[in-house]
C-alpha positions as a Markdown table, in Angstrom:
| # | Residue | x | y | z |
|---|---|---|---|---|
| 1 | Met | 120.5 | 144.3 | 103.3 |
| 2 | Lys | 117.5 | 145.0 | 101.1 |
| 3 | Ile | 115.9 | 142.3 | 99.1 |
| 4 | Ser | 114.1 | 143.4 | 96.1 |
| 5 | Ile | 110.8 | 142.4 | 94.7 |
| 6 | Asn | 113.0 | 141.2 | 91.6 |
| 7 | Asp | 115.0 | 138.9 | 94.1 |
| 8 | Val | 112.0 | 137.3 | 95.4 |
| 9 | Glu | 110.3 | 136.8 | 92.2 |
| 10 | His | 113.5 | 135.3 | 90.8 |
| 11 | Val | 114.0 | 132.7 | 94.0 |
| 12 | Ala | 110.1 | 131.9 | 93.8 |
| 13 | Asp | 110.5 | 131.1 | 89.8 |
| 14 | Leu | 113.7 | 128.7 | 90.6 |
| 15 | Ala | 111.4 | 127.0 | 93.3 |
| 16 | Arg | 108.2 | 127.2 | 91.1 |
| 17 | Leu | 106.5 | 129.1 | 93.7 |
| 18 | His | 103.4 | 131.1 | 92.4 |
| 19 | Leu | 103.1 | 134.4 | 94.4 |
| 20 | Asp | 100.9 | 137.3 | 94.5 |
| 21 | Glu | 101.9 | 140.9 | 94.6 |
| 22 | Lys | 101.2 | 141.0 | 98.4 |
| 23 | Glu | 103.1 | 137.7 | 99.3 |
| 24 | Lys | 106.2 | 139.1 | 97.1 |
| 25 | Glu | 106.3 | 142.3 | 99.2 |
| 26 | Gln | 105.8 | 140.4 | 102.6 |
| 27 | Leu | 108.6 | 137.7 | 101.7 |
| 28 | Ala | 110.9 | 140.7 | 100.6 |
| 29 | Gly | 110.3 | 142.4 | 103.8 |
| 30 | Gln | 110.9 | 139.0 | 106.0 |
| 31 | Leu | 114.1 | 137.8 | 104.0 |
| 32 | Ser | 115.6 | 141.3 | 104.3 |
| 33 | Ser | 115.0 | 141.2 | 108.2 |
| 34 | Val | 116.8 | 137.7 | 108.0 |
| 35 | Leu | 119.6 | 139.1 | 106.3 |
| 36 | Asp | 120.0 | 142.2 | 108.4 |
| 37 | Tyr | 120.1 | 139.9 | 111.5 |
| 38 | Ile | 122.8 | 137.7 | 109.9 |
| 39 | Asp | 124.8 | 140.9 | 109.3 |
| 40 | Met | 124.3 | 141.6 | 112.8 |
| 41 | Leu | 125.6 | 138.5 | 114.0 |
| 42 | Asn | 128.7 | 138.8 | 111.6 |
| 43 | Glu | 129.9 | 142.0 | 113.5 |
| 44 | Leu | 130.5 | 139.4 | 116.5 |
| 45 | Asp | 133.9 | 138.6 | 117.4 |
| 46 | Thr | 134.5 | 134.9 | 117.1 |
| 47 | Lys | 138.0 | 134.6 | 116.3 |
| 48 | Asp | 138.6 | 132.6 | 119.9 |
| 49 | Val | 135.4 | 130.4 | 119.7 |
| 50 | Pro | 136.0 | 126.9 | 118.5 |
| 51 | Pro | 133.7 | 125.4 | 115.6 |
| 52 | Thr | 130.9 | 123.4 | 117.1 |
| 53 | Thr | 128.6 | 120.9 | 115.3 |
| 54 | Leu | 126.3 | 120.6 | 118.3 |
| 55 | Ala | 125.2 | 123.1 | 120.7 |
| 56 | Val | 124.8 | 120.6 | 123.5 |
| 57 | Phe | 127.0 | 117.2 | 123.5 |
| 58 | Ile | 124.9 | 114.2 | 123.0 |
| 59 | Asp | 126.1 | 110.6 | 124.0 |
| 60 | Asn | 125.3 | 107.9 | 121.5 |
| 61 | Val | 122.3 | 106.4 | 122.9 |
| 62 | Phe | 122.1 | 103.3 | 120.7 |
| 63 | Arg | 122.3 | 100.0 | 122.6 |
| 64 | Ser | 125.0 | 97.8 | 122.1 |
| 65 | Asp | 124.7 | 95.0 | 119.6 |
| 66 | Glu | 124.3 | 91.4 | 121.3 |
| 67 | Val | 123.6 | 88.0 | 120.0 |
| 68 | Gly | 120.3 | 86.7 | 121.0 |
| 69 | Gln | 117.5 | 84.3 | 120.4 |
| 70 | Ser | 116.1 | 85.0 | 116.9 |
| 71 | Leu | 112.4 | 83.8 | 116.0 |
| 72 | Thr | 111.7 | 80.3 | 114.5 |
| 73 | Asn | 110.2 | 80.3 | 110.8 |
| 74 | Glu | 106.9 | 79.0 | 112.6 |
| 75 | Val | 106.6 | 81.8 | 114.9 |
| 76 | Ala | 107.8 | 84.6 | 112.2 |
| 77 | Leu | 105.1 | 83.1 | 110.0 |
| 78 | Ala | 102.5 | 82.6 | 112.7 |
| 79 | Asn | 100.3 | 85.8 | 111.8 |
| 80 | Ala | 101.0 | 85.8 | 107.9 |
| 81 | Pro | 98.0 | 86.0 | 105.7 |
| 82 | Asp | 99.8 | 84.0 | 103.0 |
| 83 | Lys | 102.7 | 82.2 | 103.4 |
| 84 | Lys | 104.2 | 79.1 | 101.0 |
| 85 | Asp | 107.0 | 77.0 | 101.6 |
| 86 | Gly | 108.3 | 78.7 | 104.8 |
| 87 | Phe | 108.3 | 82.3 | 103.3 |
| 88 | Phe | 105.9 | 85.1 | 103.1 |
| 89 | Arg | 104.0 | 85.3 | 99.8 |
| 90 | Val | 103.3 | 88.6 | 98.4 |
| 91 | Pro | 101.6 | 89.9 | 95.3 |
| 92 | Thr | 103.6 | 89.7 | 92.0 |
| 93 | Ile | 104.7 | 93.5 | 91.2 |
| 94 | Ile | 106.0 | 94.1 | 87.6 |
C-alpha cells in the first residue's frame, strides 16, 4: 500500500508534528514499507492458530501476601526531617 505525502501531512497535523519535506518523504516511504509487510502477513493462513495474548507463557512472579511485623511509629519517623504528634509534617500546598 502506498502512503502519500498528503496522508503523512494529515497524520502529522493530527499529532501536531512539524515536518519538513525531506522528513515527509522519508516517513511516507517507511510507512508504506510497514503496510506492505502487514499485507504480506495477512496472506498467511492463520485459521487453525488459536489467538494468544503472549508469545511465551509467563508465571505470576509476585510473592504471596503474608502478615508480618510492621514498623513502629517511632522507627518509621526516626529519619523524618520534620514530624509532629506522631505524623510526618509536610509543607502546606494550596
